[in-house]
N, C-alpha and C positions, 0 to 999 in steps of 0.2 A: 553231419554230427563231430565233431572232433574228439577225440579220446585226453580225457580228464588227467592220464597218466602219461602218454606218452605223446601227445596232440596230433596223432596221425589223425587222417577226415575221412580213414575208411572206415565205416564202423558199419556193421547192420543188425538189424532187431530182430532181437530170441522169439521173444514175448511181447504181446501186447494187451493194457487191461483197462477196463473202464474205472475210473477213478473219483471221489469226489461229488458222489450223485448226477454223474454223469458227465461233470461238466469237466473233466480234464483226462489225459490219458495216459496212462503211464505204459513206462515200456522199458524192456530190459533189452541191453546192446550189449554187442560184443565187438571188441576191437577187431582187426585183422591184422593189424601188424603185432601187438603186444599179446592178444587172444587176453586181454582180461576184459572183463565185465563191472558193469554199471548201469544205472537207472537215471533215465529221465523223467518228467512231468511236463507235460504239454497242456498249455491251460490257454481257451480263447481269452484273449487281452480284450477287455472293455474299455472304451475309451469317449469321453464325453468333452462335447467341440463347444464350447462358449460363445455369446453373440460376438464377444472381441476377438474371436478367431482362435482364441488360446485353448489348447488338448491339451485333458489332463486327465489321468487315470480314473476309472468311476471308482468312488467311493460309498462304499453301505453307511459307513460309519456318518457321512456326510448327508444321506439322507435322512440318518435315525436322528441327526441335531435337529437338521430343520422339523420334521414330523414332531420334535419331544418337544420344542417349542410351541410349535400349533397345539400340542394337547397340554400345553403346562396348565395346573389347575384343573382339567378332568380325569375321570373315572377310567384311566387307559393304564394297564399295565407294562411293564416292560416287555414282556413275552408278547403280548401284543404286535407291540413297536418293532421289535425283532422281524417280527413274522411279517411285518407288512413291509419290512428292509427287502426281505427275501424274494417278497413277492414283485416287489419293483424290479431289483434286479434280475429276476427270473424271466418277467416279460420285457425287459428289454436284449438279456442274452438269445432271446427264442425269435429275433426280429432276425437275427443271424448277422448282424452289422458289426463291424468291429469298433465303428466310431456311429454315436448317437450326438444329435443336438441336444444340449443344456433344457431347451424348451420338452424334447420329447421325455428328460427326466421327468420334469414337475408333471408332466402330462399324466406320467404314469404313476404318481403318486395319488393324484387326484382321486382317482376312483377306489383305490383300497382306504384311503383314509376316509373317504364319506361313509363307506363301512361302516367302518372304524367310530368315526364319531363325526355326527354332524356340525357342531359345532368347532371342532378343530378345523374338519372339511374347510368351513367360513374362512377361519380366520388364513389359512394356509392359501387361499385361492386368492382372497383381499390384498397379500405379499405378491405371490406369486403374479398375479393377474394387474397388479398395481390399480386398483381400486382409490380412486380420487374423491369420490361423493360418495351420498349417502344414498344416490338413486344407484350408485353401481351395487352396493349391499343389495340393496329392494331388489334390483333386476337379478342376483345370482338366487337371492331367498325363492321367487316366483320361480324359477326354473326349477329350483330344486322340488318346491311343491309340485309343480307342474309332473316332475317324474318321478313323484310319489316315493314311497320309501326304499332306501338304498335295498339292492340286491346283493346276491352271492356273489357275482361275477356282474360289473358293469362294463356297459354295454359300449364297442368302441366308437358310437355314434360323439359320445363327450369329449373326444379328443382331436374333433375340428372345433371345437369351440375356441374364438382366438382371444387371447390375452387381452384386458384393458377392457372388454366388454362383457 
């Protein structure tokens, strides 16, 4: 880490603390050359790899926008949407990977969205999984009925469900 004052690269960590709900580390550093102190914030970056190969930073706002569209006209409040977006980000970060495929983001949304509102879930799934026919909808509804009511924690088995089927 280079000193922001004298640009020397010999700095040492004086103190470290967990910050931002455990997703970052705040470090107090001191430069060996000029003895000035400064603070750094280290945060794990999370990137999304799109199907085209383009890599972009994860955006909770994009998750919110997609879920908000699926929930349009449904009795879902903004607080519940914000919590869902946080759960999705937490789930993706908990994998320990710095890059996740975009398909994983969509899959991480499906479970919490089903818990929130099954109609919104069906809307999101229809776009995400590219439903083309009435049979696609019927198959998904049959699967929902077979699984029973949504639970507080969606089992990871849904993640193996392939898009478009």
